[in-house]
N, C-alpha and C positions, 0 to 999 in steps of 0.2 A: 294688571298688565297679562295682554295672552301674548301666548307664544306661538307661532305657527310653523307649520313645517309645512315645505310642497316638496311632493316626491312625484318624479317622473313616474310615468307608465308605462312599462315594458311593453314592445312590441313581440309580438309573434312572431315578424320574420327576423328580429334579432335573436331570439330564442333558436329557432330553425338552424340560423347560420351557426351559432355557438354549438349545435348537437350533433350537425353535419358534419362541423370542422373536427369535432373530437372521434367522430363515428367513422372516419373516413378510410383510414386504415384499418377497421373491425370487420367481421363478419356481419355483425349486427346494424340494423338500420332504423330509422325511425318512422314509426307508426303514427304517432300522434304529439303535437305539442299545445298546449291551448293555455289561456291566462284568462282565469274566472275572476271575477271581482276580486278588488282588494289586492288585486296583483297577486294571486295565487297561480302558482305555474305549474302545470301539470306535464311530465314528458315522458313518453310510452314507447319503450325500444323493443325489437323483437330481431330474432335470429332464426336461422335455416334449422338450427338445432335447440339449442335453448340459452338462455340468456343468465348469467350467473350473475350471484350478489355482488361478488366485487367490483364488477364490470360498469352495476348500476351506481357502487358509491363513488368508483374514479369517476365516472360521468357527472355525479351530482357536484362532487369538488371542482371540475372539468368547469361547469355553467357557473358555478361562485367564485372563480378564479378571474371572469371574463364579467362578471357586475359588479358594481358598485355598490355597496349597502349607505354610503352615505347619498347618493344620489336615487336611488331607488329601495324603496321598502318592498320588500318581497317574502313568501312564503312559497319554497322549492319543492316537488315532490319526482323524485325519478324512480321510475319502476320497468319491470317488463310487463308487455302486454298480457292480460288475464287469460287463462285457456279456457275460458267459457265465454268471454267475450265475442260478438260479431266480429270478423273480420273487418280490415277496412283499407286493404289495399290486397290487389290479385297476387303479390309475392307472398303473402300469408299462407294461400291457399295450397303452394308447393309443399308447405311443410307435414299437409295432412292428407298427401296421398295415399292411398290404400286404407283409410281410417274413415271410421263413422264419423260425418257432418250431419247437421240438420239444418237444411233449406227452407225458407219461407219466400214464396213468390210475392210480387208487389201484387198479384191477383188473389191473396188471402191463401195460397195451396202451400203445404205442409209437407217437407217428405224428409226421412232419413235414411241415408243409404251410406254406401262406400264412395268416396270420393275417388275416382275410376284416374282423370286426367284435366289436368289446367290447361288453358290456351290462352293465347292474347283476346282474343272473344269471350271466352266464357270456360264452362266447367261441364263434364261430365260425370253424371251419379249412376250409381248401379243402386235398385231399388229391388225389395223382396216385394211379390205379389202374390196373393193366393189368387188360382184360377180353377175352376173346374171344367178338366176336360169334355167335348161333347162324348156320351154314355158313359162316363166315368162314374163310380160311386160318390168319390172323394175328391175335395178341393186338392191340388199339388203347389208348391211355392217354385215360383220362376224369377229368375232374374230379368229385370228389366234395364235398359240403358236410356236415360234420362238427359238431356241437352241443356243445357241454360247458356243464355247470355249475361255478362255481369248485368246490364241495365234490365233484366227481368227479376232481377233479384231484390228483396228489401234486406234481407240478412241471410249470411250461411255463418256458422259456428260450430266448433267441435262437439261433436255428442260425446258424452262419456256413459257408456254400457255398463252396467253392474250385470254381471252373468252368473 
């Protein structure tokens, strides 16, 4: 005799709605909610400052309270968005204004510089460049501002510099 269990697949839309309901009175926001094969649910949140472990635990419990284990067999991972991961939404850029970021354009150009500003259409990045003025014996370092639209970028991520 064989027993068969039929489990429902959890929809990404459902998870997003649950998470957004939890976060509606929080300073944190949803960055990513995905469901991998086997009903592995991965939820990543971020905040303009930082995300605490307590908030992740509370969100995990909230999601579990909204899902029925008898109807859906799942594995749940809730965490803060990783510091070295590429940004997924424009709001994440704001936290890094004045800090070093690494940018890779869709044309393959990689730049590391200070994120000067963030706008609805793109970013302004200050990069240091070595130039040799005419008649000078040595190169000097100058700062150049580069403007990028979000459409030009393959990724942007925080750049950790060890000095």
